[in-house]
C-alpha positions in Angstrom: -50.3 55.2 17.0 -53.5 56.5 18.7 -54.9 59.6 17.1 -52.4 59.3 14.2 -53.7 60.7 10.9 -51.9 60.0 7.6 -50.4 62.9 5.9 -51.6 63.9 2.4 -49.6 62.7 -0.5 -48.5 65.3 -2.9 -50.3 65.0 -6.2 -52.9 62.6 -4.8 -56.6 63.6 -4.4 -57.7 63.9 -0.8 -60.2 61.2 0.3 -63.8 62.3 0.4 -65.8 62.4 3.6 -68.3 59.6 3.8 -71.3 62.0 3.7 -69.9 63.9 0.8 -69.2 60.6 -1.1 -72.8 59.5 -0.4 -74.2 62.8 -1.6 -72.0 62.7 -4.8 -73.2 59.2 -5.6 -76.9 60.2 -5.0 -76.6 63.2 -7.2 -75.0 61.2 -10.0 -77.6 58.5 -9.8 -80.5 61.0 -9.9 -78.9 62.9 -12.9 -78.3 59.6 -14.8 -81.9 58.6 -14.2 -83.3 62.0 -15.3 -81.2 61.9 -18.5 -82.3 58.3 -19.3 -86.0 59.4 -18.8 -86.0 62.8 -20.5 -82.8 63.3 -22.3 -79.7 65.4 -21.5 -81.2 68.8 -22.7 -83.7 68.7 -19.8 -81.1 68.2 -17.1 -81.6 70.9 -14.4 -79.2 71.1 -11.4 -81.9 72.6 -9.2 -84.2 69.7 -9.9 -81.4 67.2 -9.4 -80.7 68.7 -6.0 -84.4 68.5 -5.1 -84.9 64.9 -6.1 -81.6 63.8 -4.5 -82.6 65.5 -1.3 -79.5 67.8 -1.1 -79.1 71.5 -1.1 -78.7 73.3 -4.4 -75.5 74.8 -3.1 -74.1 71.3 -2.5 -74.6 70.4 -6.2 -73.0 73.6 -7.5 -70.1 73.4 -5.1 -69.4 69.8 -6.0 -69.9 70.0 -9.8 -69.7 73.7 -10.6 -72.3 73.7 -13.4 -74.3 71.3 -15.6 -71.2 70.5 -17.7 -69.3 69.5 -14.5 -72.1 67.1 -13.6 -72.1 65.7 -17.1 -68.4 65.2 -17.0 -68.9 63.2 -13.8 -71.4 61.0 -15.5 -69.0 60.1 -18.4 -65.9 59.8 -16.2 -66.2 56.1 -15.4 -66.5 55.1 -19.1 -63.6 57.4 -19.9 -61.4 55.6 -17.4 -62.3 52.3 -18.9 -61.5 53.6 -22.4 -58.2 55.0 -21.4 -57.2 51.7 -19.7 -58.1 49.9 -23.0 -55.9 52.0 -25.2 -53.0 52.3 -22.7 -52.8 48.7 -21.4 -55.4 46.6 -23.2 -55.0 44.0 -25.9 -53.9 45.0 -29.5 -54.7 46.6 -31.8 -56.2 49.2 -29.5 -53.6 48.5 -26.8 -49.9 47.9 -27.2 -48.5 45.2 -29.5 -49.8 46.3 -32.9 -48.1 48.5 -35.5 -48.5 52.3 -34.9 -50.8 52.9 -37.9 -53.0 50.0 -37.0 -53.3 51.3 -33.4 -54.1 54.9 -34.6 -57.1 53.5 -36.7 -58.2 51.3 -33.8 -58.1 54.2 -31.4 -60.2 56.5 -33.6 -62.7 53.7 -34.2 -62.9 53.1 -30.5 -63.3 56.8 -29.8 -66.3 56.9 -32.2 -67.9 54.0 -30.2 -67.0 55.8 -27.0 -68.8 59.0 -28.1 -71.8 57.3 -29.7 -72.4 55.3 -26.5 -73.0 58.6 -24.6 -73.7 60.9 -27.6 -76.4 63.0 -25.9 -74.0 63.8 -23.0 -71.1 64.7 -25.3 -73.3 66.9 -27.5 -74.5 68.7 -24.4 -70.9 69.3 -23.3 -69.8 70.5 -26.7 -72.8 72.9 -27.1 -72.0 74.2 -23.6 -68.6 75.2 -24.8 -66.9 72.8 -22.5 -66.6 69.7 -24.8 -63.1 69.3 -26.1 -61.2 71.6 -23.8 -57.9 71.7 -25.6 -55.0 71.1 -23.3 -57.1 69.6 -20.5 -59.5 66.8 -19.7 -59.8 63.7 -21.8 -58.8 65.6 -25.0 -55.3 66.1 -23.6 -54.9 62.4 -22.8 -56.2 61.4 -26.3 -54.0 63.9 -28.0 -50.8 62.8 -26.2 -51.6 59.1 -27.0 -52.3 59.8 -30.7 -49.3 62.1 -31.1 -47.0 59.4 -29.6 -48.3 56.9 -32.2 -48.1 59.4 -35.0 -44.5 60.1 -34.1 -43.7 56.4 -34.6 -45.7 56.1 -37.8 -44.5 59.4 -39.3 -41.2 60.3 -37.8 -40.6 63.5 -39.8 -44.1 64.9 -39.5 -45.6 67.4 -37.0 -47.2 64.7 -34.8 -48.9 67.2 -32.4 -50.6 69.0 -35.3 -51.6 65.7 -37.0 -53.1 64.5 -33.7 -55.3 67.6 -33.5 -56.3 67.1 -37.2 -57.3 63.5 -36.7 -59.2 64.2 -33.5 -61.1 67.1 -35.1 -63.7 65.0 -36.9 -64.3 62.7 -33.9 -66.7 65.0 -32.0 -70.3 64.3 -30.9 -71.9 67.2 -32.8 -70.3 66.2 -36.2 -71.0 62.5 -35.6 -74.7 63.3 -34.7 -75.0 65.5 -37.9 -73.4 62.7 -40.1 -75.8 60.1 -38.7 -79.0 62.2 -38.5 -78.7 64.6 -41.5 -76.5 62.6 -43.9 -77.8 59.2 -42.9 -74.3 57.8 -42.5 -73.8 54.6 -40.5 -71.2 54.1 -37.8 -69.3 51.8 -40.2 -69.2 54.5 -42.9 -67.9 57.1 -40.4 -65.2 54.6 -39.3 -64.3 53.8 -42.9 -63.8 57.5 -43.6 -61.5 57.8 -40.6 -59.5 54.8 -41.7 -59.0 56.4 -45.1 -57.9 59.6 -43.4 -55.4 57.8 -41.3 -54.0 56.1 -44.4 -53.7 59.4 -46.2 -51.9 61.0 -43.3 -49.5 58.2 -42.6 -49.0 57.1 -46.2 -50.0 53.6 -45.2 
């Protein structure tokens, strides 16, 4: 029908205007390049706007603050990670025993954080890292609590999920690697021992 416009679907994000989508992509590309060249601590929204050729107000309206922009930079990898543990091959994905999947999940989460460690450290130091009850943490917690309920039917799965996620944060991992000289393998080995102690495996 001529002039027909589709109605919005409840619960679905509204499509971006083409110019807004172009600006968003430009801003993300500029921010990613700046972080690669200078590190996450030097990221300035005012400078990102200038280099991207957009108004400062556009950047702030779109992303809110520096943490919002950093979240956008890690968002694609987070989607890939969630797809892997929800529908990918075992032991990270379905098909393995619950305890084995818990260990695989925590190990994969370590890799996930290390791959973008500077960005995660920036988020955590900004007070917007693991926002309990929202963002990726909520998805990770639900997934882990579901597996823990299978592995430990009589335990408080929600609490144990928080307890197992607590040591898997960028600031602690950075400290363990830089100050204590621990390898990624040693960190993962410690998490595996923690899972075994919690689940009685």
